C-alpha positions as CSV (number, residue, x, y, z in Angstrom):
1,X,97.4,-63.9,-47.1
2,X,98.2,-61.5,-44.2
3,X,99.7,-58.1,-44.9
4,X,102.0,-56.4,-42.4
5,X,101.8,-52.6,-42.4
6,X,104.8,-50.8,-40.8
7,X,104.2,-47.4,-39.3
8,X,106.6,-45.0,-37.7
9,X,106.6,-44.2,-34.0
10,X,105.3,-40.7,-34.8
11,X,102.4,-42.2,-36.9
12,X,101.6,-44.5,-34.0
13,X,101.5,-41.6,-31.6
14,X,99.3,-39.6,-33.9
15,X,96.9,-42.5,-34.4
16,X,96.6,-43.2,-30.7
17,X,96.2,-39.5,-29.9
18,X,93.5,-39.1,-32.5
19,X,91.7,-42.1,-31.1
20,X,92.0,-40.6,-27.6
21,X,90.9,-37.2,-28.8
22,X,87.8,-38.7,-30.4
23,X,86.8,-40.4,-27.2
24,X,87.3,-37.2,-25.3
25,X,85.5,-35.3,-28.0
26,X,82.5,-37.6,-27.7
27,X,82.1,-36.5,-24.0
28,X,82.4,-32.9,-25.0
29,X,79.7,-33.3,-27.7
30,X,77.4,-35.1,-25.2
31,X,77.8,-32.3,-22.7
32,X,77.1,-29.7,-25.5
33,X,73.8,-31.6,-26.4
34,X,72.9,-31.9,-22.7
35,X,73.1,-28.1,-22.2
36,X,71.3,-27.5,-25.5
37,X,68.4,-29.6,-24.0
38,X,68.5,-27.6,-20.7
39,X,68.4,-24.3,-22.6
40,X,65.5,-25.4,-24.8
41,X,63.5,-26.8,-21.9
42,X,64.1,-23.7,-19.7
43,X,63.4,-21.2,-22.5
44,X,60.0,-22.6,-23.0
45,X,59.2,-22.7,-19.2
46,X,60.5,-19.3,-18.4
47,X,59.4,-17.5,-21.6
48,X,62.8,-16.0,-22.4
49,X,65.4,-16.8,-25.1
50,X,68.4,-18.4,-23.5
51,X,70.0,-19.8,-26.7
52,X,73.0,-17.5,-26.4
53,X,74.2,-20.0,-23.7
54,X,74.5,-22.8,-26.2
55,X,77.8,-21.2,-27.4
56,X,79.3,-22.3,-24.1
57,X,77.4,-25.5,-24.1
58,X,80.4,-27.8,-23.8
59,X,82.0,-25.7,-21.1
60,X,78.7,-25.4,-19.1
61,X,78.0,-29.1,-19.6
62,X,81.3,-30.1,-18.0
63,X,80.2,-28.2,-14.9
64,X,76.5,-29.1,-14.5
65,X,76.8,-32.7,-15.8
66,X,78.1,-33.9,-12.4
67,X,75.5,-31.7,-10.7
68,X,72.7,-33.4,-12.7
69,X,73.8,-36.8,-11.4
70,X,73.8,-35.4,-7.8
71,X,70.4,-33.8,-8.2
72,X,68.8,-36.9,-9.7
73,X,70.2,-39.0,-6.9
74,X,69.0,-36.6,-4.1
75,X,65.6,-36.0,-5.7
76,X,64.6,-38.9,-7.9
77,X,61.0,-37.7,-8.0
78,X,62.0,-34.7,-10.1
79,X,60.9,-34.6,-13.8
80,X,63.3,-33.9,-16.7
81,X,61.8,-30.4,-17.0
82,X,62.2,-29.7,-13.3
83,X,65.8,-30.8,-13.4
84,X,66.4,-28.6,-16.5
85,X,64.9,-25.6,-14.7
86,X,66.9,-26.1,-11.5
87,X,70.1,-26.6,-13.4
88,X,69.4,-23.4,-15.4
89,X,69.2,-21.7,-12.1
90,X,72.7,-22.9,-11.3
91,X,73.9,-22.0,-14.8
92,X,72.5,-18.4,-14.4
93,X,74.5,-18.0,-11.2
94,X,77.8,-18.5,-13.0
95,X,77.3,-17.8,-16.7
96,X,74.6,-15.1,-17.0
97,X,75.3,-11.4,-16.4
98,X,71.8,-10.2,-17.3
99,X,70.1,-9.5,-13.9
100,X,66.7,-9.5,-15.5
101,X,67.1,-13.0,-16.9
102,X,68.6,-14.3,-13.6
103,X,65.6,-12.8,-11.6
104,X,63.1,-14.4,-14.0
105,X,64.8,-17.8,-13.7
106,X,64.8,-17.6,-9.9
107,X,61.2,-16.5,-9.8
108,X,60.2,-19.5,-12.0
109,X,62.0,-21.9,-9.8
110,X,60.2,-20.5,-6.7
111,X,56.9,-20.6,-8.6
112,X,57.3,-24.3,-9.3
113,X,58.1,-25.0,-5.7
114,X,61.7,-26.1,-6.4
115,X,63.6,-23.8,-4.1
116,X,64.9,-26.5,-1.8
117,X,66.4,-28.8,-4.4
118,X,67.8,-25.6,-6.1
119,X,69.5,-24.5,-2.9
120,X,70.8,-28.0,-2.4
121,X,72.4,-28.3,-5.8
122,X,73.6,-24.7,-5.7
123,X,75.5,-25.4,-2.6
124,X,77.0,-28.5,-4.2
125,X,78.0,-26.4,-7.2
126,X,80.0,-24.1,-4.9
127,X,81.8,-27.1,-3.5
128,X,82.6,-28.3,-7.0
129,X,83.8,-24.9,-8.1
130,X,86.1,-24.6,-5.1
131,X,87.7,-28.1,-5.6
132,X,88.0,-27.4,-9.3
133,X,89.7,-24.0,-8.8
134,X,92.1,-25.5,-6.3
135,X,93.0,-28.3,-8.7
136,X,93.5,-26.0,-11.7
137,X,95.5,-23.6,-9.6
138,X,97.8,-26.4,-8.5
139,X,98.6,-26.9,-12.2
140,X,100.1,-23.4,-12.4
141,X,97.3,-22.2,-14.7
142,X,96.8,-18.5,-14.0
143,X,93.1,-17.4,-14.0
144,X,92.1,-13.8,-13.4
145,X,88.4,-13.5,-14.0
146,X,85.5,-15.7,-13.0
147,X,84.4,-15.9,-16.6
148,X,87.9,-17.1,-17.5
149,X,87.9,-19.5,-14.7
150,X,84.6,-21.1,-15.7
151,X,85.7,-21.5,-19.3
152,X,87.9,-24.4,-18.1
153,X,85.1,-26.5,-16.6
154,X,84.7,-28.5,-19.8
155,X,87.7,-30.4,-18.6
156,X,86.0,-31.8,-15.5
157,X,84.5,-35.0,-17.0
158,X,87.7,-35.5,-19.1
159,X,90.0,-35.6,-16.1
160,X,89.5,-39.4,-15.3
161,X,90.1,-40.2,-19.0
162,X,93.2,-38.1,-19.1
163,X,94.4,-39.8,-15.9
164,X,94.0,-43.2,-17.5
165,X,95.9,-42.1,-20.6
166,X,98.8,-40.8,-18.4
167,X,98.9,-44.1,-16.4
168,X,99.0,-46.1,-19.6
169,X,101.5,-45.9,-22.4
170,X,101.7,-42.1,-22.1
171,X,104.8,-42.0,-24.4
172,X,102.6,-43.0,-27.3
173,X,100.2,-40.1,-26.7
174,X,101.0,-36.6,-27.8
175,X,99.1,-33.7,-26.0
176,X,99.4,-31.5,-29.0
177,X,97.6,-34.0,-31.2
178,X,94.8,-34.5,-28.6
179,X,94.4,-30.7,-28.3
180,X,94.2,-30.3,-32.1
181,X,91.6,-33.0,-32.2
182,X,89.5,-31.5,-29.5
183,X,89.8,-28.0,-31.1
184,X,88.7,-29.4,-34.4
185,X,85.2,-30.1,-33.0
186,X,84.6,-26.4,-32.7
187,X,82.7,-26.7,-29.4
188,X,85.3,-25.2,-27.0
189,X,85.6,-21.5,-26.2
190,X,89.3,-21.5,-25.3
191,X,92.2,-21.4,-27.8
192,X,94.1,-24.4,-29.0
193,X,97.3,-23.1,-27.4
194,X,95.7,-22.9,-23.9
195,X,94.0,-26.3,-24.5
196,X,97.4,-27.9,-25.3
197,X,99.0,-26.3,-22.2
198,X,96.2,-27.5,-20.0
199,X,96.2,-31.1,-21.3
200,X,100.0,-31.2,-21.2
201,X,100.0,-30.1,-17.5
202,X,97.3,-32.6,-16.6
203,X,99.2,-35.5,-18.1
204,X,102.4,-34.4,-16.5
205,X,100.7,-34.1,-13.1
206,X,99.2,-37.6,-13.4
207,X,102.5,-39.1,-14.6
208,X,104.3,-37.6,-11.6
209,X,101.9,-39.5,-9.3
210,X,103.1,-42.8,-10.6
């Protein structure tokens, strides 16, 4: 015997938004764990405690994730530990204010003979940052400080997924519900209000391209 369950349009929107939020959240959690590994690997190699970076793990992961793919493609001979050290060098360039820590990280990269791949990926990171800032700026999001700007990088790997949502049955997806779902994971360093605004503007931008 089949049972038909009727739900309201609002309930449908919430269910779809929660499902979308969960998928986006999985990416955020993966990036968080990825940065946690980089921090643990690098702390052992360099001999300094870098665990404070884990707080921004999801944000940092959104930025260095694509760079890890690039680095692995350009230098397939690199070990996981070497990749972690190089990426920590990139992370230190954007997320660490302590000059002593930054110097130690750079010195370790030089000591390990990894200067060339580090310079290559650092240049690629500058390109990524430039493109990202131009894109975020085009949405009308006002960013004043570099630390504020870089707090948005968690969204980089989510952009293709949000694009697909906007191109689908976007009327069935509520940005507020998605933002609430993502905020609920507790891994992002921006407020739920800003997150909702950002997702809303992204979806509207992609819809306008239809």
